[in-house]
C-alpha positions as CSV (number, residue, x, y, z in Angstrom):
1,M,39.1,2.7,-29.7
2,L,40.8,1.0,-26.7
3,S,44.8,0.3,-27.1
4,K,44.2,-3.1,-26.1
5,R,41.6,-5.9,-26.4
6,K,39.7,-5.4,-22.8
7,N,36.9,-7.3,-21.5
8,V,33.0,-6.4,-20.0
9,S,31.4,-9.4,-18.3
10,V,27.4,-8.6,-17.8
11,I,25.9,-10.4,-15.1
12,G,22.7,-11.4,-14.1
13,A,21.9,-11.0,-10.6
14,G,18.4,-12.1,-10.5
15,V,15.3,-11.1,-8.4
16,S,17.3,-11.9,-5.2
17,P,20.9,-12.0,-5.8
18,S,22.4,-14.3,-3.2
19,A,19.6,-17.0,-4.6
20,N,19.7,-16.5,-8.2
21,I,23.2,-16.0,-9.2
22,T,24.5,-18.7,-10.8
23,L,27.7,-20.7,-9.9
24,Q,29.4,-19.5,-13.4
25,S,28.8,-16.1,-12.7
26,I,30.0,-16.4,-9.2
27,E,33.4,-17.9,-10.4
28,I,33.5,-15.0,-12.9
29,I,33.2,-12.7,-9.8
30,K,36.0,-14.3,-7.9
31,K,38.4,-13.5,-10.7
32,S,37.4,-9.9,-11.4
33,E,39.6,-7.1,-11.3
34,C,36.9,-4.6,-11.0
35,I,32.9,-4.8,-10.4
36,V,30.4,-2.1,-10.9
37,Y,26.6,-2.7,-9.6
38,F,23.7,-0.8,-8.5
39,S,23.5,-1.0,-4.7
40,D,21.9,-4.4,-3.0
41,P,23.1,-5.4,0.5
42,Q,22.9,-8.9,-0.5
43,L,25.4,-8.1,-3.4
44,V,27.7,-6.2,-0.9
45,K,27.6,-9.4,1.4
46,M,29.0,-11.7,-1.5
47,F,31.3,-9.2,-2.5
48,D,33.0,-9.6,1.2
49,D,32.3,-13.1,1.5
50,M,34.0,-13.8,-1.8
51,K,36.9,-11.0,-0.7
52,V,36.5,-8.8,-3.6
53,K,38.7,-6.0,-3.8
54,Q,37.4,-3.7,-6.1
55,Y,33.6,-2.9,-6.5
56,I,31.9,0.3,-7.5
57,S,28.6,1.6,-6.9
58,L,26.6,3.1,-9.7
59,D,23.9,4.5,-7.6
60,D,25.1,8.5,-8.1
61,L,24.5,7.6,-11.9
62,Y,20.9,6.1,-11.7
63,F,18.5,8.0,-9.1
64,H,15.0,9.3,-8.4
65,G,14.1,11.9,-11.5
66,A,16.7,11.3,-13.6
67,V,15.7,10.6,-17.3
68,D,16.4,7.0,-18.2
69,D,18.7,7.3,-21.6
70,D,20.7,10.1,-19.8
71,A,21.3,7.5,-16.9
72,Y,22.4,4.8,-19.3
73,Q,24.7,6.9,-20.9
74,A,26.3,8.0,-18.0
75,I,26.5,4.6,-16.9
76,L,28.4,3.4,-20.2
77,S,30.5,6.2,-19.9
78,R,31.8,4.9,-16.6
79,I,32.3,1.5,-17.7
80,L,34.3,2.8,-20.7
81,S,36.6,4.8,-18.5
82,L,37.2,2.2,-16.5
83,L,38.5,0.0,-19.3
84,S,41.3,2.3,-19.4
85,T,42.5,1.0,-16.1
86,Y,41.5,-2.4,-15.9
87,N,41.7,-5.2,-18.5
88,N,38.3,-6.8,-17.5
89,V,35.2,-5.1,-16.2
90,V,32.5,-7.0,-14.4
91,F,28.7,-5.1,-14.5
92,I,26.1,-6.7,-12.5
93,Q,22.8,-6.0,-13.4
94,Q,19.6,-7.2,-11.7
95,G,17.5,-9.7,-13.2
96,N,18.4,-11.2,-16.7
97,P,20.6,-8.9,-18.7
98,R,19.0,-9.6,-21.8
99,F,15.2,-8.9,-20.3
100,G,14.3,-5.4,-20.9
101,V,17.7,-3.9,-20.2
102,S,18.1,-1.2,-22.9
103,L,21.8,-0.5,-21.4
104,I,22.9,-4.0,-22.9
105,D,22.1,-2.8,-26.5
106,M,23.8,0.5,-25.6
107,L,26.8,-2.1,-24.6
108,E,26.8,-4.2,-27.7
109,E,27.2,-1.3,-29.7
110,A,29.8,0.0,-27.9
111,S,31.9,-2.9,-27.9
112,I,31.8,-2.5,-31.5
113,S,32.8,1.0,-31.9
114,H,35.3,1.0,-28.5
115,G,36.7,-2.7,-29.6
116,F,36.0,-4.6,-26.5
117,N,34.8,-7.8,-26.1
118,L,31.5,-8.1,-24.5
119,D,30.1,-11.5,-22.7
120,V,26.4,-11.7,-21.1
121,F,25.5,-14.0,-18.6
122,P,22.0,-15.0,-17.3
123,A,20.3,-15.2,-14.2
124,V,16.7,-15.7,-13.0
125,S,14.4,-13.2,-14.3
126,S,11.5,-11.5,-12.6
127,F,9.2,-13.5,-15.3
128,D,10.7,-16.9,-14.2
129,S,10.0,-15.9,-10.7
130,M,6.3,-14.5,-11.4
131,I,5.0,-17.7,-13.4
132,I,6.0,-19.5,-9.9
133,D,3.9,-16.7,-8.0
134,V,0.8,-17.0,-10.2
135,K,1.4,-21.0,-10.9
136,R,1.0,-20.5,-14.3
137,D,2.8,-22.8,-17.5
138,P,3.4,-19.9,-20.2
139,L,3.4,-22.4,-22.6
140,E,0.3,-24.4,-21.4
141,H,-1.8,-20.7,-21.6
142,G,-0.2,-19.2,-24.6
143,T,1.5,-16.1,-23.0
144,V,2.8,-12.2,-24.1
145,I,4.9,-10.2,-22.3
146,V,4.9,-6.8,-23.4
147,D,6.3,-3.4,-22.2
148,A,3.4,-1.2,-20.9
149,N,4.6,2.1,-22.8
150,R,5.6,-0.3,-26.2
151,L,2.1,-1.7,-25.7
152,L,0.4,1.9,-26.0
153,L,2.9,3.5,-28.6
154,F,2.6,0.8,-31.2
155,S,-1.1,0.1,-30.9
156,Y,-0.6,-3.7,-30.0
157,K,-4.1,-5.6,-31.0
158,M,-4.2,-7.5,-27.3
159,E,-5.7,-11.0,-27.7
160,P,-7.6,-11.7,-24.1
161,S,-7.4,-15.4,-24.9
162,H,-3.7,-15.2,-24.0
163,D,-2.2,-14.1,-20.5
164,Y,-0.5,-11.0,-20.5
165,Y,2.6,-10.1,-18.4
166,I,3.2,-6.4,-18.7
167,Y,6.2,-4.5,-17.5
168,H,6.9,-1.2,-16.0
169,I,3.7,-0.2,-15.3
170,C,5.4,2.2,-12.6
171,S,6.8,4.6,-15.8
172,V,3.7,4.8,-17.8
173,G,3.8,7.9,-20.4
174,T,7.3,9.2,-18.6
175,K,11.1,8.5,-19.6
176,K,11.9,9.6,-15.7
177,T,13.2,7.0,-13.3
178,N,11.2,7.4,-10.3
179,I,12.6,5.1,-8.0
180,D,11.4,6.1,-4.8
181,N,7.7,7.1,-5.8
182,A,6.3,5.0,-8.9
183,S,3.3,7.1,-8.7
184,E,5.0,10.4,-9.9
185,D,4.5,11.2,-13.7
186,N,3.1,8.1,-14.0
187,K,0.3,8.2,-16.3
188,L,-1.7,4.7,-15.4
189,E,-4.8,6.1,-16.4
190,L,-3.5,5.5,-20.1
191,L,-3.0,1.8,-19.6
192,Q,-6.3,1.5,-17.8
193,Q,-8.1,3.0,-20.8
194,K,-6.8,0.3,-22.8
195,L,-7.2,-2.5,-20.6
196,T,-11.0,-1.7,-20.4
197,E,-11.4,-1.6,-24.2
198,I,-10.2,-5.4,-24.0
199,Y,-11.5,-6.7,-20.9
200,P,-14.7,-6.4,-18.7
201,K,-14.5,-3.8,-16.4
202,N,-14.6,-6.2,-13.5
203,H,-11.8,-8.9,-15.0
204,Q,-9.4,-9.6,-12.4
205,C,-5.5,-9.1,-12.4
206,S,-2.8,-8.9,-10.5
207,I,-0.1,-6.4,-9.3
208,I,3.2,-8.4,-8.7
209,Q,6.5,-7.5,-6.9
210,T,8.1,-10.7,-7.1
211,S,10.7,-12.1,-4.8
212,G,12.6,-14.9,-6.6
213,V,12.4,-17.1,-3.8
214,G,9.2,-18.3,-3.9
215,R,5.6,-17.6,-3.7
216,N,5.1,-16.6,-0.1
217,N,7.8,-13.7,-0.3
218,A,6.0,-12.3,-3.2
219,I,3.6,-9.2,-2.7
220,I,0.4,-9.8,-4.7
221,R,-2.5,-7.8,-5.0
222,N,-5.7,-8.9,-6.7
223,I,-7.8,-6.0,-8.6
224,E,-10.0,-5.7,-11.3
225,V,-8.6,-3.9,-14.6
226,S,-10.8,-0.8,-13.9
227,S,-9.4,-0.2,-10.5
228,L,-5.8,0.1,-11.6
229,V,-5.6,3.7,-10.8
230,N,-6.9,3.5,-7.8
231,N,-4.3,1.0,-6.5
232,I,-1.4,3.2,-7.6
233,I,0.2,3.4,-4.5
234,D,0.8,-0.4,-4.3
235,I,2.8,-0.1,-7.6
236,S,6.7,0.3,-7.2
237,F,9.5,0.3,-9.3
238,G,9.7,-3.4,-9.2
239,T,6.2,-4.0,-9.7
240,S,4.6,-5.9,-13.1
241,L,0.9,-6.6,-14.1
242,F,-0.4,-10.2,-14.5
243,I,-3.6,-10.4,-16.7
244,P,-4.9,-14.3,-17.1
245,C,-6.5,-14.9,-20.2
246,I,-10.3,-15.1,-20.6
247,G,-11.6,-18.5,-21.1
248,R,-9.9,-21.0,-24.2
249,P,-9.7,-20.3,-27.7
250,E,-11.5,-22.5,-29.8
251,V,-10.4,-26.0,-30.6
252,H,-9.2,-26.5,-34.4
253,E,-10.7,-29.5,-34.9
254,D,-9.1,-30.5,-38.6
255,I,-5.8,-30.1,-36.7
256,L,-6.9,-32.1,-33.4
257,S,-8.1,-35.1,-35.7
258,M,-4.7,-35.3,-36.8
259,F,-3.2,-36.0,-33.3
260,D,-2.0,-39.2,-32.7
261,L,-4.4,-40.1,-29.6
């Protein structure tokens, strides 16, 4: 237990930090005692422009080939160690910290057991950016957002009348963080098999590496669901899979008749 109540602020950096970090988060960064972050040239420039005095890269703890859980535990331990020196530590996380970031749950538990305050601040997520890239309103079409491994492990029943945004296709069937080469240890054939059981083999989908700054800057490759494995070389650590729905569900006429039209 920390002798004095300390504070950890988790800030979302968005997909493109210089464009996606909120004004609120910028004010927190300016007032910070110590910042920890994953290397990004945009972030470093922002720190220098804001004259941030102390910022520490976490890259030595999160590297190619590491086991995710081990990396997260090491990062958590470093943040806790910094709280013995600083009253407040700011952790900058790519994307939205509450969107697919296991480390935030670990920090939440640690804030209770170690007695520090935890504040989490949002930014543009890759999902926000992708719906711009594919020009789709997620409410209009009905949308499912799911992690690739959970889709397989929990045997979710897929509903092809919904749009699907499938995350972490870079690490199917592995706990390793293969940042430099997403094809390494990636059992993508498991996901492809699942999809071809649900969709026609020629159903079009898109591999997307979104940019956070508009469609013209996203990397989008349109493929068939049956050729996912053949395109593994185009999958990176920041790639997601978009599968558009098949047709439209049947309209519930009894409900429609109640609408004020």
